[in-house]
C-alpha positions as semicolon CSV with decimal commas, in nm:
position;residue;x (nm);y (nm);z (nm)
1;M;-1,840;-1,395;-0,433
2;A;-2,135;-1,388;-0,671
3;L;-2,161;-1,121;-0,929
4;T;-2,465;-1,035;-1,140
5;V;-2,570;-0,761;-1,375
6;G;-2,892;-0,586;-1,464
7;G;-3,009;-0,253;-1,601
8;D;-3,077;-0,136;-1,954
9;L;-2,773;-0,209;-2,148
10;G;-2,947;-0,463;-2,378
11;P;-2,707;-0,682;-2,564
12;R;-2,423;-0,481;-2,433
13;A;-2,477;-0,632;-2,086
14;A;-2,286;-0,933;-2,219
15;D;-1,979;-0,692;-2,231
16;V;-1,977;-0,671;-1,845
17;P;-1,723;-0,920;-1,700
18;L;-1,869;-1,126;-1,419
19;D;-1,547;-1,270;-1,288
20;S;-1,261;-1,158;-1,062
21;G;-1,150;-0,917;-1,331
22;N;-1,459;-0,685;-1,275
23;L;-1,364;-0,370;-1,099
24;A;-1,639;-0,419;-0,841
25;A;-1,513;-0,764;-0,759
26;R;-1,159;-0,643;-0,736
27;A;-1,277;-0,368;-0,491
28;A;-1,449;-0,616;-0,259
29;A;-1,145;-0,840;-0,276
30;L;-0,898;-0,559;-0,195
31;L;-1,110;-0,439;0,100
32;A;-1,125;-0,796;0,239
33;R;-0,756;-0,845;0,188
34;E;-0,647;-0,522;0,347
35;T;-0,884;-0,541;0,655
36;G;-0,892;-0,909;0,721
37;A;-1,276;-0,875;0,715
38;G;-1,526;-1,009;0,466
39;T;-1,786;-1,271;0,437
40;P;-1,940;-1,434;0,118
41;V;-2,110;-1,148;-0,059
42;G;-2,330;-1,112;-0,363
43;I;-2,287;-0,802;-0,581
44;H;-2,553;-0,690;-0,825
45;L;-2,465;-0,422;-1,071
46;H;-2,741;-0,217;-1,219
47;K;-2,566;-0,082;-1,526
48;T;-2,685;0,221;-1,734
49;I;-2,333;0,315;-1,846
50;P;-2,188;0,078;-2,108
51;V;-1,842;-0,082;-2,087
52;A;-1,573;0,130;-2,231
53;G;-1,826;0,420;-2,248
54;G;-1,574;0,687;-2,133
55;M;-1,787;0,780;-1,834
56;A;-1,609;0,582;-1,552
57;G;-1,903;0,343;-1,507
58;G;-1,678;0,064;-1,379
59;S;-1,499;0,303;-1,144
60;A;-1,840;0,408;-0,996
61;D;-1,927;0,043;-0,948
62;A;-1,596;-0,003;-0,754
63;A;-1,650;0,302;-0,537
64;A;-2,004;0,186;-0,447
65;T;-1,872;-0,158;-0,371
66;L;-1,610;-0,021;-0,133
67;V;-1,872;0,186;0,050
68;A;-2,120;-0,101;0,062
69;C;-1,877;-0,364;0,182
70;D;-1,715;-0,130;0,433
71;T;-2,054;-0,106;0,593
72;L;-2,162;-0,468;0,551
73;W;-1,840;-0,596;0,706
74;R;-1,822;-0,320;0,961
75;T;-1,458;-0,246;0,879
76;G;-1,496;0,116;0,986
77;L;-1,229;0,266;0,753
78;A;-1,189;0,630;0,760
79;R;-1,267;0,812;0,435
80;A;-0,896;0,866;0,366
81;D;-0,833;0,501;0,389
82;L;-1,115;0,423;0,146
83;L;-0,980;0,686;-0,089
84;A;-0,630;0,529;-0,071
85;L;-0,783;0,183;-0,162
86;A;-0,985;0,342;-0,442
87;A;-0,663;0,501;-0,587
88;R;-0,510;0,155;-0,591
89;L;-0,794;0,015;-0,793
90;G;-0,773;0,298;-1,061
91;S;-0,719;0,665;-1,114
92;D;-1,094;0,729;-1,179
93;V;-1,221;0,537;-0,868
94;P;-1,168;0,807;-0,600
95;F;-1,393;1,064;-0,765
96;P;-1,714;0,867;-0,738
97;L;-1,641;0,838;-0,360
98;V;-1,598;1,211;-0,318
99;G;-1,865;1,328;-0,567
100;G;-1,945;1,693;-0,622
101;T;-1,713;1,899;-0,835
102;A;-1,335;1,850;-0,790
103;V;-0,999;1,897;-0,967
104;G;-0,793;1,583;-1,005
105;T;-0,412;1,595;-1,012
106;G;-0,140;1,330;-1,008
107;R;-0,289;1,046;-1,212
108;G;-0,631;1,192;-1,155
109;E;-0,664;1,025;-0,810
110;L;-0,569;1,334;-0,595
111;L;-0,885;1,539;-0,562
112;E;-0,944;1,893;-0,444
113;P;-1,320;1,997;-0,416
114;V;-1,404;2,319;-0,595
115;P;-1,714;2,549;-0,545
116;C;-1,994;2,496;-0,770
117;G;-2,267;2,764;-0,773
118;G;-2,548;2,598;-0,950
119;R;-2,716;2,291;-1,100
120;F;-2,597;2,193;-1,450
121;H;-2,803;1,986;-1,689
122;W;-2,627;1,734;-1,919
123;V;-2,716;1,501;-2,198
124;F;-2,478;1,214;-2,274
125;A;-2,497;1,039;-2,613
126;L;-2,404;0,677;-2,580
127;A;-2,238;0,486;-2,873
128;E;-2,320;0,139;-2,995
129;E;-1,952;0,032;-2,951
130;G;-1,698;0,117;-2,676
131;L;-1,359;0,278;-2,729
132;S;-1,050;0,156;-2,563
133;T;-0,901;0,414;-2,322
134;A;-0,556;0,277;-2,371
135;A;-0,598;0,315;-2,747
136;V;-0,713;0,682;-2,710
137;F;-0,413;0,768;-2,486
138;G;-0,179;0,592;-2,723
139;E;-0,321;0,801;-3,013
140;Y;-0,289;1,118;-2,808
141;D;0,073;1,047;-2,743
142;R;0,124;0,989;-3,110
143;L;-0,054;1,316;-3,211
144;R;0,093;1,531;-2,940
145;P;0,436;1,407;-2,839
146;G;0,596;1,617;-2,563
147;A;0,247;1,773;-2,477
148;P;0,261;2,020;-2,181
149;E;0,121;1,930;-1,841
150;P;-0,244;2,021;-1,822
151;G;-0,342;2,319;-1,601
152;L;-0,650;2,485;-1,455
153;D;-0,867;2,683;-1,691
154;A;-0,952;3,014;-1,502
155;D;-1,260;3,080;-1,712
156;L;-1,393;2,732;-1,643
157;M;-1,334;2,758;-1,265
158;A;-1,510;3,106;-1,258
159;A;-1,814;2,969;-1,459
160;L;-1,846;2,669;-1,214
161;A;-1,832;2,893;-0,911
162;A;-2,095;3,137;-1,061
163;G;-2,321;2,862;-1,172
164;D;-2,308;3,024;-1,521
165;A;-2,413;2,750;-1,764
166;A;-2,345;2,963;-2,079
167;A;-1,989;3,051;-1,966
168;L;-1,921;2,687;-1,861
169;G;-2,029;2,574;-2,198
170;A;-1,797;2,803;-2,378
171;A;-1,507;2,701;-2,153
172;L;-1,545;2,317;-2,204
173;S;-1,260;2,134;-2,372
174;N;-1,103;1,785;-2,362
175;D;-0,738;1,726;-2,468
176;L;-0,834;1,374;-2,572
177;E;-1,087;1,477;-2,814
178;R;-0,856;1,498;-3,118
179;A;-0,730;1,148;-3,050
180;A;-1,089;1,011;-3,009
181;F;-1,188;1,187;-3,344
182;S;-0,876;1,022;-3,505
183;L;-1,005;0,670;-3,392
184;R;-1,378;0,729;-3,437
185;P;-1,423;1,021;-3,686
186;R;-1,804;0,994;-3,670
187;L;-1,792;1,146;-3,324
188;R;-1,761;1,490;-3,486
189;G;-2,110;1,441;-3,634
190;V;-2,262;1,351;-3,294
191;L;-2,128;1,672;-3,143
192;A;-2,259;1,876;-3,446
193;V;-2,618;1,743;-3,383
194;G;-2,612;1,843;-3,017
195;R;-2,468;2,194;-3,089
196;E;-2,736;2,245;-3,362
197;A;-3,002;2,151;-3,113
198;G;-2,895;2,424;-2,877
199;A;-2,634;2,268;-2,652
200;L;-2,424;2,538;-2,484
201;G;-2,122;2,309;-2,491
202;A;-2,030;1,977;-2,650
203;I;-1,726;1,755;-2,590
204;V;-1,616;1,401;-2,597
205;S;-1,657;1,246;-2,249
206;G;-1,328;1,130;-2,115
207;S;-1,162;0,904;-2,370
208;G;-1,493;0,861;-2,550
209;P;-1,686;0,744;-2,732
210;T;-1,966;0,895;-2,526
211;C;-2,030;1,259;-2,599
212;A;-2,140;1,511;-2,330
213;F;-2,367;1,813;-2,397
214;L;-2,433;2,087;-2,157
215;A;-2,786;2,245;-2,178
216;A;-2,926;2,568;-2,041
217;D;-3,194;2,400;-1,840
218;E;-3,393;2,089;-1,795
219;A;-3,612;2,171;-2,100
220;G;-3,312;2,238;-2,319
221;A;-3,170;1,903;-2,217
222;A;-3,488;1,734;-2,335
223;E;-3,458;1,903;-2,670
224;V;-3,096;1,808;-2,718
225;A;-3,168;1,448;-2,610
226;A;-3,456;1,417;-2,857
227;A;-3,250;1,558;-3,144
228;L;-2,966;1,321;-3,083
229;E;-3,195;1,018;-3,066
230;D;-3,377;1,129;-3,382
231;S;-3,049;1,170;-3,565
232;G;-2,959;0,803;-3,541
233;R;-2,600;0,896;-3,468
234;C;-2,591;0,751;-3,125
235;G;-2,717;0,436;-2,955
236;R;-2,924;0,626;-2,699
237;T;-2,906;0,911;-2,463
238;V;-2,891;0,952;-2,087
239;R;-2,975;1,280;-1,906
240;A;-2,824;1,383;-1,572
241;H;-2,763;1,682;-1,358
242;G;-2,478;1,794;-1,129
243;D;-2,316;1,818;-0,901
244;V;-2,434;1,524;-0,696
245;P;-2,298;1,337;-0,384
246;G;-2,054;1,041;-0,418
247;A;-2,132;0,679;-0,348
248;T;-2,406;0,681;-0,077
249;L;-2,590;0,408;0,109
250;L;-2,968;0,417;0,047
């Protein structure tokens, strides 16, 4: 197996492992091992999400690899079987296979699609340095010993179903945010810039250090992105909209 990387990560491309520890390489190896299929394969990763960016970039790479190699090797696995393999690779890997909008339970790998009534416009502020997911969860455990099990937010679910960006922005929250702030206090300033630029909602993405901003529309997203880049508080920004399909062959 040959693994290469490209994209627009600049010097941070060197952070991407190109050996058997890479999640995409592990996905191909797992599929080959479980199906008895497989031929020598070259995997090229076009990366726009930095390592340890809090956006499941490696998990998306693994999901895409499962789909691509399943097709290349003609293993013919059912979607349920691919999802089971994805869950073995990591809790975040099943979601990029499913796509759309979904609620995750268990470790996050058990997904239930939920209705989404509109297109939402997002801006992501990427940091110059990553933040360890394990460190953030460790800090969360320290700050909130005995924290209750998470549950569904009725206001958030209603906003998604209605396609109401303003209501969704007001309902956004992230239980890991306090822990991320503890390890990276300057993230508070990043969120403040986005809010001042008109973001309807602003949260730390996953375990951080990426910050996510919900905008009213495409023009609003452009304004938030410009303000963040002008502030010098982040490495760069990426704009996206959702929901979108999961890993798909082109």
